[in-house]
TIVO-2410 file (N, C-alpha, C; in nm, 3 decimals):
# residues 49
REC num residu      c1      c2      c3 atome chaine
REC   1      M   6.909  -3.812  -1.601     N      A
REC   1      M   6.766  -3.818  -1.622    CA      A
REC   1      M   6.708  -3.754  -1.520     C      A
REC   2      K   6.608  -3.678  -1.545     N      A
REC   2      K   6.517  -3.603  -1.449    CA      A
REC   2      K   6.425  -3.695  -1.384     C      A
REC   3      H   6.384  -3.655  -1.262     N      A
REC   3      H   6.290  -3.741  -1.193    CA      A
REC   3      H   6.140  -3.680  -1.233     C      A
REC   4      I   6.068  -3.784  -1.270     N      A
REC   4      I   5.931  -3.765  -1.313    CA      A
REC   4      I   5.823  -3.761  -1.203     C      A
REC   5      K   5.766  -3.643  -1.184     N      A
REC   5      K   5.684  -3.633  -1.072    CA      A
REC   5      K   5.544  -3.701  -1.127     C      A
REC   6      V   5.487  -3.786  -1.042     N      A
REC   6      V   5.369  -3.859  -1.078    CA      A
REC   6      V   5.259  -3.814  -0.990     C      A
REC   7      L   5.148  -3.773  -1.067     N      A
REC   7      L   5.030  -3.734  -0.995    CA      A
REC   7      L   4.963  -3.855  -0.917     C      A
REC   8      E   4.907  -3.830  -0.810     N      A
REC   8      E   4.831  -3.928  -0.734    CA      A
REC   8      E   4.688  -3.877  -0.748     C      A
REC   9      L   4.615  -3.976  -0.801     N      A
REC   9      L   4.475  -3.954  -0.815    CA      A
REC   9      L   4.387  -4.058  -0.751     C      A
REC  10      S   4.273  -4.013  -0.684     N      A
REC  10      S   4.176  -4.105  -0.625    CA      A
REC  10      S   4.121  -4.175  -0.736     C      A
REC  11      E   4.048  -4.288  -0.693     N      A
REC  11      E   3.971  -4.361  -0.806    CA      A
REC  11      E   3.854  -4.263  -0.855     C      A
REC  12      A   3.794  -4.199  -0.768     N      A
REC  12      A   3.678  -4.098  -0.805    CA      A
REC  12      A   3.730  -4.003  -0.907     C      A
REC  13      D   3.860  -3.942  -0.880     N      A
REC  13      D   3.897  -3.848  -0.968    CA      A
REC  13      D   3.943  -3.910  -1.113     C      A
REC  14      R   4.002  -4.028  -1.102     N      A
REC  14      R   4.029  -4.099  -1.217    CA      A
REC  14      R   3.910  -4.120  -1.304     C      A
REC  15      L   3.804  -4.162  -1.246     N      A
REC  15      L   3.675  -4.183  -1.320    CA      A
REC  15      L   3.627  -4.072  -1.375     C      A
REC  16      K   3.625  -3.945  -1.302     N      A
REC  16      K   3.577  -3.823  -1.365    CA      A
REC  16      K   3.667  -3.777  -1.473     C      A
REC  17      L   3.794  -3.789  -1.454     N      A
REC  17      L   3.874  -3.759  -1.592    CA      A
REC  17      L   3.860  -3.844  -1.690     C      A
REC  18      E   3.841  -3.973  -1.676     N      A
REC  18      E   3.795  -4.060  -1.793    CA      A
REC  18      E   3.679  -4.014  -1.865     C      A
REC  19      K   3.564  -3.984  -1.780     N      A
REC  19      K   3.449  -3.953  -1.828    CA      A
REC  19      K   3.459  -3.811  -1.901     C      A
REC  20      G   3.545  -3.719  -1.848     N      A
REC  20      G   3.549  -3.598  -1.916    CA      A
REC  20      G   3.639  -3.618  -2.048     C      A
REC  21      Y   3.734  -3.705  -2.054     N      A
REC  21      Y   3.799  -3.749  -2.168    CA      A
REC  21      Y   3.726  -3.792  -2.294     C      A
REC  22      H   3.612  -3.876  -2.242     N      A
REC  22      H   3.529  -3.944  -2.346    CA      A
REC  22      H   3.398  -3.849  -2.385     C      A
REC  23      N   3.363  -3.771  -2.285     N      A
REC  23      N   3.219  -3.693  -2.307    CA      A
REC  23      N   3.252  -3.544  -2.284     C      A
REC  24      G   3.373  -3.494  -2.273     N      A
REC  24      G   3.393  -3.350  -2.246    CA      A
REC  24      G   3.320  -3.253  -2.355     C      A
REC  25      P   3.295  -3.135  -2.316     N      A
REC  25      P   3.225  -3.056  -2.390    CA      A
REC  25      P   3.300  -2.996  -2.514     C      A
REC  26      T   3.425  -2.979  -2.487     N      A
REC  26      T   3.516  -2.922  -2.583    CA      A
REC  26      T   3.641  -3.002  -2.608     C      A
REC  27      H   3.702  -2.988  -2.733     N      A
REC  27      H   3.828  -3.070  -2.758    CA      A
REC  27      H   3.930  -3.039  -2.655     C      A
REC  28      N   3.946  -2.907  -2.633     N      A
REC  28      N   4.061  -2.869  -2.516    CA      A
REC  28      N   4.039  -2.935  -2.393     C      A
REC  29      Y   3.906  -2.940  -2.351     N      A
REC  29      Y   3.880  -2.999  -2.219    CA      A
REC  29      Y   3.929  -3.145  -2.211     C      A
REC  30      R   3.896  -3.209  -2.340     N      A
REC  30      R   3.919  -3.355  -2.345    CA      A
REC  30      R   4.067  -3.397  -2.348     C      A
REC  31      I   4.140  -3.290  -2.416     N      A
REC  31      I   4.291  -3.313  -2.419    CA      A
REC  31      I   4.360  -3.287  -2.287     C      A
REC  32      R   4.287  -3.195  -2.208     N      A
REC  32      R   4.351  -3.164  -2.069    CA      A
REC  32      R   4.326  -3.284  -1.984     C      A
REC  33      C   4.192  -3.347  -1.991     N      A
REC  33      C   4.171  -3.469  -1.909    CA      A
REC  33      C   4.259  -3.570  -1.934     C      A
REC  34      K   4.292  -3.594  -2.074     N      A
REC  34      K   4.380  -3.720  -2.117    CA      A
REC  34      K   4.522  -3.684  -2.075     C      A
REC  35      S   4.573  -3.550  -2.084     N      A
REC  35      S   4.698  -3.521  -2.023    CA      A
REC  35      S   4.719  -3.549  -1.885     C      A
REC  36      I   4.610  -3.528  -1.804     N      A
REC  36      I   4.620  -3.548  -1.653    CA      A
REC  36      I   4.631  -3.689  -1.636     C      A
REC  37      L   4.545  -3.774  -1.706     N      A
REC  37      L   4.553  -3.919  -1.691    CA      A
REC  37      L   4.691  -3.970  -1.723     C      A
REC  38      L   4.747  -3.929  -1.834     N      A
REC  38      L   4.877  -3.980  -1.872    CA      A
REC  38      L   4.992  -3.938  -1.774     C      A
REC  39      K   4.981  -3.804  -1.723     N      A
REC  39      K   5.072  -3.777  -1.612    CA      A
REC  39      K   5.053  -3.855  -1.481     C      A
REC  40      S   4.943  -3.898  -1.451     N      A
REC  40      S   4.931  -3.981  -1.338    CA      A
REC  40      S   4.966  -4.131  -1.355     C      A
REC  41      S   4.997  -4.166  -1.469     N      A
REC  41      S   5.038  -4.308  -1.509    CA      A
REC  41      S   5.196  -4.297  -1.531     C      A
REC  42      G   5.255  -4.178  -1.503     N      A
REC  42      G   5.400  -4.184  -1.491    CA      A
REC  42      G   5.466  -4.129  -1.610     C      A
REC  43      K   5.399  -4.081  -1.716     N      A
REC  43      K   5.460  -4.022  -1.844    CA      A
REC  43      K   5.513  -3.883  -1.809     C      A
REC  44      S   5.629  -3.854  -1.886     N      A
REC  44      S   5.682  -3.718  -1.854    CA      A
REC  44      S   5.609  -3.618  -1.943     C      A
REC  45      A   5.639  -3.501  -1.914     N      A
REC  45      A   5.566  -3.382  -2.003    CA      A
REC  45      A   5.598  -3.395  -2.148     C      A
REC  46      S   5.734  -3.421  -2.176     N      A
REC  46      S   5.760  -3.423  -2.317    CA      A
REC  46      S   5.704  -3.539  -2.375     C      A
REC  47      E   5.696  -3.652  -2.303     N      A
REC  47      E   5.621  -3.780  -2.366    CA      A
REC  47      E   5.476  -3.751  -2.401     C      A
REC  48      I   5.408  -3.674  -2.305     N      A
REC  48      I   5.271  -3.642  -2.325    CA      A
REC  48      I   5.259  -3.543  -2.435     C      A
REC  49      A   5.350  -3.437  -2.461     N      A
REC  49      A   5.339  -3.355  -2.569    CA      A
REC  49      A   5.357  -3.403  -2.691     C      A
***
């Protein structure tokens, strides 16, 4: 099993990403925000995809 790299986010960064996920201007932007949030919670790239 491969090691999963976990992104470390500050609380401010997490809040900005959550706001972007809920209120982002485009669908692609919202998906990117959600992907980063999932990666920071320990999900692998294949689980996110």
